[in-house]
N, C-alpha and C positions, 0 to 999 in steps of 0.2 A: 670420675673427674675429681680433681683435688679441690679443696676449699680455699687455697691460697696459691697464687703463682709461684713457680719454683725457680724463675730465673730473673735477672735484672730486665730483660726485654719483656718478659711476661708482666713484670710490675709496671713498666711504662705503659703497656697496652691496658692493663686493669685501671690504672689511674685515669688515663684518657677516657676509657669506656664509662667509668662511674661519672665523671664530670659531663661527658656528652649526654648520658642518659639523664642526668640531673638537670641539665640545661634544657633538654627536650621536655621533661616533665614540667619545668617552670613555664615553658612556652605554651604547653597545653592547658595548664591550671591558671597561670597569671601572665598572659601574653604581654600586657603592658610593662610588667617588671623586666621581662627579657628584652623588650625594645629599648627601655631605659638603660640596661646595662651595656647594650651595644651602641648607644648613642644616637638612636633613632627618636624623632619626635613623634609622640603619639598624636594620632588624628582621630577624633571621636567619630562615631558612625554618622552623626549629623553633618560633619565636615567632609565626608567621603563623596566623591563624584559617583554617579551611577555607573556601574561596571567596575568599580575599584574592588579588586578581589584580594586585597592585602591580608585580611584576616584568614582567608582560605590558604593563602600561600604560607602564612605564618604557622597555621595548624599543620599543613603538610610537612613543612620544614622541621617543625618541632617533633612530629612523629617520626620523621626519618632519623633525626638526631638521637631520639630514645631508642629506636631499633638499632642504629649503628652502635650505640654505647653498649647495648646488651651483647652484640656480636663481638665487640672487642673484649669484653669481660669474659665471655665464654671461650674465645680463642686464647686468652691469657691463661684461664684455668686448664685448658687442654693442652697448653704449651705448643701451639700450632705456629711453629717458626716461619713456615712458608708465608702465612698470612702476616706475620710481623714484618717480613721483608717487603712484601707487596705494598704495605701501608706507607713505607718511606717515600718512594717517588710520588705517589698520589697525594700524600700530605704536603710535600714540597710544591707540588702544582697548585694545590688549594691555597697555600700561603701566597704564592705568586699571583694567582687570579684575585684573591681578596685584597692583597696590597695594591695591585693595579687598579681595583675598583675604587679604592680610597684615593689614590693619587690621580685618578682620572675624573674624580668628582662624581662618581656613581654611587658612592656610599659615604657615610659620615666618618670623621676621623676615629671616633670610637670603635669602629668596625675593624680598624687595623689590629686591635688586640686579638680578634679572632684569627687573623692571618698570621700573626706572630705566634700565637698558641700552636697553630698547626705546624709552622716551621720549627719551632723549638721542640715540639713533640716528635717530629721526623728525625731531627738531629739527635735527641735522646735515645730514640729507638735504634737508629743506625749505630750510635756509639755503644749501646748495650750489646747489640748483636756482634759488633766487632770484638768487644771485650770477651764475649763468650766463645767466639771462634778462636781467638788467640789462646785462651785458657784451655780450650779442648785440644788445640795442637800442641800446646806445651806438655799436657798430660800424655798425649800420644808419644811424644819424643821421649819422655821420662820412662814410659813403659817399654819403648823399643831399646832404650839404653839398659834397662833392667834385664830384659830378655837376652840382650847381647852379652852381658856380664856373666849370665848363667847362675846356676844355684851356688856356685863357689863364693860368689860376691855376697851372698845373703848370709 
């Protein structure tokens, strides 16, 4: 496995993965800081109703983000293009769901940034993959032209 991604799409995966892992780590170590960044109001333990499992949900979500971030970085370092492609529709879906949660009043407006981050990441990945496909197709065309011209053209 390489130490750095080798393609633009790999770099988009690595950047997202590092940020997701970092945010997951923040959520595990300093959950109040993560809540503040996303625009949620902190409710102290004394203010929680019995049966309020928000801290458990935040711990589980943060651990999932940490794991997901590591998966993205490993996929980037191994240049796993199929994984890159799979992330695009699902990140667009996440963008849609998170945006609708804000618009529907289920989440504070600060949470819109999470949805936008997902959407922009999906679009950046799709653009990088498209650029790479076009570059590869152009290289194949050039190779075919060179083969067609034969050794006399060289």
